[in-house]
C-alpha positions in Angstrom: 92.2 -56.6 -56.2 95.6 -55.1 -54.8 95.1 -52.7 -51.7 95.5 -48.9 -52.2 98.9 -48.1 -51.1 97.3 -44.4 -50.1 94.9 -45.9 -47.7 95.6 -46.1 -44.2 95.1 -49.6 -42.3 92.2 -50.0 -40.3 93.1 -49.6 -36.5 93.7 -53.0 -34.5 91.3 -54.0 -31.6 94.4 -54.6 -29.4 95.9 -50.8 -30.3 92.3 -49.8 -29.5 92.1 -51.3 -26.0 95.9 -50.3 -24.8 94.9 -46.5 -25.7 91.5 -46.6 -23.4 93.8 -48.3 -20.7 96.2 -45.4 -20.8 93.6 -42.8 -20.7 92.0 -44.5 -18.0 95.3 -44.6 -15.9 95.8 -40.9 -16.8 92.3 -40.2 -15.3 93.1 -42.0 -12.6 96.4 -40.4 -11.9 94.9 -37.2 -12.3 92.1 -37.8 -9.8 94.6 -38.9 -7.1 96.7 -35.6 -7.8 93.4 -33.6 -7.6 92.6 -35.7 -4.1 95.9 -34.7 -2.5 95.8 -31.2 -3.6 92.0 -30.5 -2.8 92.5 -29.3 0.7 95.0 -26.6 -0.2 92.7 -25.7 -3.3 89.6 -25.6 -0.9 91.6 -23.3 1.2 92.9 -21.1 -1.4 89.9 -20.5 -3.7 86.7 -21.8 -1.6 87.2 -20.5 1.7 86.1 -17.2 2.3 88.6 -14.3 3.0 88.7 -13.3 6.6 90.9 -11.4 9.0 93.9 -13.4 10.7 92.6 -15.4 13.9 92.7 -13.4 17.1 94.9 -15.0 19.9 93.0 -17.2 22.0 92.9 -16.1 25.6 94.1 -18.4 28.5 91.3 -19.6 31.0 91.9 -19.0 34.0 92.9 -22.5 36.0 91.5 -21.8 39.8 92.7 -23.2 42.9 94.2 -26.4 42.9 92.2 -29.1 44.4 93.0 -30.0 48.4 94.3 -33.3 47.4 96.3 -31.9 44.7 97.9 -29.5 46.9 98.9 -32.0 49.5 100.3 -34.4 47.1 102.7 -31.4 45.8 103.5 -30.5 49.6 104.2 -33.9 50.3 106.3 -34.5 47.3 108.5 -30.9 47.6 109.1 -31.8 51.8 110.1 -35.4 50.9 112.3 -35.0 47.6 115.2 -33.5 49.5 115.4 -36.8 51.6 115.3 -38.8 48.8 118.6 -39.9 46.8 119.8 -41.5 43.4 122.3 -44.4 43.7 124.6 -45.6 41.0 126.8 -48.5 41.5 130.0 -49.7 39.6 131.9 -53.1 39.7 135.3 -54.1 39.3 136.4 -55.9 36.2 139.8 -57.6 35.3 141.1 -58.0 31.6 141.9 -61.7 31.1 145.0 -60.8 28.9 146.1 -57.5 30.0 145.5 -58.3 33.6 143.9 -54.4 33.8 141.4 -53.3 36.4 138.7 -50.9 35.6 135.3 -50.0 36.9 132.2 -50.4 34.7 128.5 -49.1 35.8 126.6 -52.2 37.1 122.9 -50.6 37.9 121.2 -47.8 39.9 118.4 -47.6 42.6 116.9 -45.2 45.1 117.5 -44.4 48.4 116.4 -42.0 51.7 118.2 -39.9 54.4 118.1 -41.8 57.7 119.7 -39.4 60.2 121.9 -36.6 60.6 125.1 -38.4 60.5 124.6 -39.1 56.3 123.4 -42.6 56.7 121.3 -43.5 53.4 119.1 -46.4 54.0 118.5 -48.7 50.5 117.8 -52.2 49.5 120.5 -54.6 49.5 119.9 -55.9 45.9 120.8 -52.5 45.0 124.6 -52.6 46.1 124.7 -56.4 45.8 128.0 -57.0 44.1 129.0 -54.0 43.3 132.3 -52.5 44.5 131.7 -49.0 44.8 128.5 -46.9 45.2 127.8 -43.3 44.4 124.9 -40.9 46.0 123.5 -37.9 44.5 121.7 -35.5 46.4 118.3 -33.8 45.1 120.3 -30.4 44.6 122.8 -32.5 42.6 125.8 -33.0 44.9 127.5 -36.5 44.2 129.2 -38.2 47.0 131.5 -41.7 47.1 129.6 -43.8 49.7 130.8 -46.2 52.1 128.8 -49.4 53.3 128.1 -49.6 56.7 126.0 -52.8 57.1 123.7 -55.1 55.3 121.3 -57.7 56.1 120.4 -59.9 53.3 117.4 -61.5 54.9 115.9 -58.2 54.9 117.0 -56.8 51.9 118.0 -53.8 54.1 121.4 -52.0 53.4 123.0 -48.8 55.3 125.5 -46.6 53.5 127.2 -43.1 54.8 128.2 -40.3 53.2 129.9 -37.1 54.1 127.4 -34.5 53.5 129.1 -31.3 55.0 127.6 -28.3 56.0 124.3 -28.5 54.1 122.4 -31.5 55.2 119.6 -32.8 53.4 116.7 -33.3 56.2 116.2 -37.0 57.1 112.6 -38.7 56.0 110.1 -38.7 58.8 109.7 -42.3 60.4 106.0 -43.4 61.0 104.6 -46.9 61.5 103.6 -49.7 59.8 101.8 -52.2 62.0 98.5 -49.7 61.9 98.3 -49.7 58.4 94.7 -50.3 56.6 94.1 -51.7 53.4 92.9 -48.9 51.2 95.2 -46.2 52.4 96.7 -43.8 50.2 100.9 -44.3 49.5 103.3 -42.5 47.6 106.4 -43.6 46.3 109.6 -41.4 45.3 112.2 -43.1 43.2 114.3 -43.1 40.1 112.7 -45.5 37.8 114.7 -46.7 34.9 117.2 -43.5 35.8 114.4 -40.9 35.4 115.1 -39.3 38.6 113.0 -38.1 41.6 109.7 -39.3 40.2 106.4 -39.6 42.4 103.9 -42.5 41.8 100.5 -42.6 43.9 98.5 -45.6 44.9 96.9 -47.2 48.2 97.9 -50.1 50.3 96.5 -53.3 48.4 97.3 -55.7 51.0 99.2 -56.5 53.9 101.4 -59.3 55.5 102.6 -60.6 52.2 105.5 -63.0 52.3 108.1 -63.3 49.2 110.8 -66.3 49.1 114.0 -65.1 50.2 115.4 -67.7 47.8 117.6 -71.0 48.5 118.5 -71.3 52.0 117.6 -67.7 52.8 114.5 -67.2 54.9 111.6 -65.5 53.2 110.9 -61.8 53.7 107.7 -61.5 56.3 105.1 -59.0 56.4 105.6 -57.1 53.2 103.1 -54.3 52.1 101.6 -54.6 48.8 100.9 -51.4 47.0 99.5 -50.5 43.6 101.6 -47.6 43.2 103.8 -47.8 40.2 107.1 -49.5 41.0 109.8 -50.3 38.5 113.4 -51.1 38.2 115.2 -48.0 39.8 112.5 -47.7 42.4 114.1 -50.3 44.6 115.3 -48.7 47.7 113.1 -45.6 47.4 110.9 -44.6 50.5 106.9 -45.5 50.7 105.3 -42.7 52.4 101.6 -42.4 53.9 99.6 -39.2 53.3 101.2 -37.3 56.3 104.7 -37.5 54.4 106.0 -40.5 57.0 107.9 -43.4 56.0 106.0 -46.4 56.0 108.2 -48.7 54.2 111.1 -49.4 51.6 109.8 -50.3 48.1 111.9 -53.5 47.1 110.3 -55.8 44.9 107.5 -56.2 41.9 105.6 -58.7 40.4 105.7 -58.7 36.8 105.8 -61.0 34.1 107.2 -58.1 31.8 109.8 -56.6 34.4 107.9 -53.2 34.5 105.2 -52.1 37.1 101.9 -54.5 36.9 100.0 -52.8 39.7 101.8 -55.0 42.1 104.7 -53.9 44.3 105.7 -54.7 47.5 107.9 -52.6 50.2 109.5 -53.6 53.3 107.5 -52.7 56.4 109.1 -49.5 58.5 108.8 -51.3 61.6 110.7 -53.8 60.5 113.4 -51.2 59.3 113.2 -49.5 62.5 114.5 -52.6 63.9 117.1 -53.6 61.8 118.9 -50.2 60.6 120.0 -49.3 64.3 121.7 -52.7 64.4 123.2 -52.3 61.1 125.0 -48.6 62.1 125.9 -49.9 65.3 127.5 -53.3 64.5 127.6 -53.6 60.7 124.9 -56.4 60.9 122.1 -57.8 61.9 121.8 -59.9 65.2 119.2 -62.1 64.8 117.5 -63.7 67.9 118.0 -67.2 68.0 117.0 -70.5 69.8 120.5 -72.2 69.8 119.8 -75.2 67.3 121.3 -76.9 64.6 118.9 -77.7 61.7 119.4 -78.7 57.9 116.6 -77.6 55.0 117.3 -80.8 52.8 117.2 -83.3 55.6 114.0 -81.0 57.1 112.3 -81.7 54.0 113.1 -85.5 53.5 112.0 -86.0 57.5 108.6 -84.2 56.8 108.0 -86.0 53.9 109.0 -89.4 55.7 106.9 -88.7 58.6 104.0 -86.5 57.1 104.7 -83.9 60.1 105.3 -80.3 59.1 107.8 -78.2 61.3 111.7 -77.8 62.1 113.3 -80.9 63.1 116.0 -80.4 65.6 119.4 -82.0 64.9 121.3 -80.9 67.8 120.8 -78.4 70.7 123.8 -76.2 71.6 124.9 -76.9 75.0 123.8 -73.8 77.4 122.0 -72.4 74.8 118.3 -71.1 75.0 116.9 -74.2 73.8 118.8 -76.7 76.0 117.6 -74.5 79.1 113.9 -74.7 78.2 114.4 -78.7 78.0 114.5 -79.1 73.9 116.3 -82.4 72.6 118.1 -82.9 69.4 118.7 -86.2 68.1 120.2 -88.7 70.2 122.1 -92.1 69.7 120.9 -94.8 72.4 121.7 -98.5 72.6 118.2 -99.2 70.6 119.4 -97.0 67.9 118.7 -93.2 66.5 116.1 -91.5 68.4 114.5 -88.3 66.6 114.8 -84.9 68.1 112.0 -82.4 68.8 109.9 -81.2 66.2 109.1 -77.3 66.6 105.6 -77.1 65.0 104.3 -73.5 65.9 105.7 -70.1 67.3 103.4 -68.4 69.5 100.7 -70.3 67.7 101.7 -69.4 64.2 102.9 -72.7 62.3 106.3 -73.2 60.9 106.9 -75.2 58.0 110.7 -75.5 57.8 114.1 -73.5 58.9 113.2 -70.6 56.7 110.0 -69.9 58.3 111.3 -70.4 61.8 113.8 -67.6 61.0 111.0 -65.4 59.8 108.7 -66.1 62.9 111.8 -65.6 65.3 112.6 -62.2 63.6 109.5 -60.5 64.7 111.1 -60.5 68.3 114.4 -59.3 69.8 117.1 -61.0 71.7 116.0 -61.7 75.3 112.0 -62.0 74.3 110.5 -64.8 75.4 108.3 -66.9 73.1 106.1 -69.7 73.2 107.1 -72.8 71.0 104.7 -75.9 70.1 106.9 -78.8 70.5 106.3 -82.1 69.2 108.0 -85.0 70.8 107.3 -88.6 69.9 103.5 -88.4 69.5 102.9 -85.8 72.0 102.9 -81.8 71.7 103.4 -79.6 74.3 104.2 -75.9 74.7 107.8 -74.7 75.8 108.9 -71.3 76.6 112.1 -69.9 75.6 114.2 -67.0 76.1 115.9 -65.7 72.6 119.5 -65.5 72.2 121.8 -63.7 70.0 122.2 -65.7 66.8 125.1 -66.2 64.2 
């Protein structure tokens, strides 16, 4: 029997599934739209009608805490004594031979005296062809280099400050610091000028390696006050607002503050800076001996004796007058010289450590050396002479 042409065909199962799927998608879409508009609908239709909200009244602050007032006063008094230092470096085009200056870096510093001397870290200005000092009131001055001591990471600049001179930062002491004292660092981290961070003295008498062939930097103050790139050269102050150190380095795998910063103690600064201003360089106290770092390491490894092996004694020098001997040639062969194993009872493992120990004294001071000659060790008194 042939199908009736007027009878519609029965719906197929696949078409019904597609229709149900479409309806489901429409329902889901409608629910999503409703969810998005639900807060607005609630606010418009369901929230009770009310009068406009009244303005909130400000709760009185009351007096600042005593420690807050002290910190604010310290910053306001010290701020004008801190400066922002930006450096530039000369570059030359290899093809055109044109020469121009490009920015090199920036750091911090502080006013040392009424003559316009500015103290900062040596590494802030190292390799720079010029430096510009900006005062807290916005004045910029081209700075001149007065002197530097790379061994202490200290440099002195000078600016012409005209008739309105910023006050020099008050100078304190560092030999009497105690772990736990509050400290305050002011500087320009990452170019963010005149930033104050606070912390405590975390440790004392730390030592940082000065690099190949350089003496270590001794007696550093360790602090947890946040010190970042740009803080270098800025002052570390005690709670009385006195200078107790120069922020110089951080320990951080990432290059940012990790809560371990170091500052050159002010006792070192007070000893080095006047010489830089007067002579342009630091005159180190010396013994008048010749040593060699590489040979010293080899001799220490060969003999098992840690100390400073004297290779030559300067004729008429301090060591010669004290009876020290260097390497000598005899008919029997080469005779080793004396080995300095301690200064004032503190051991010295090599030439770098010896220079750092002697740096605690001044030219003309008398120091006691422990000297090993052969199998015997004796005490020798030496009056320190000017070094090179």
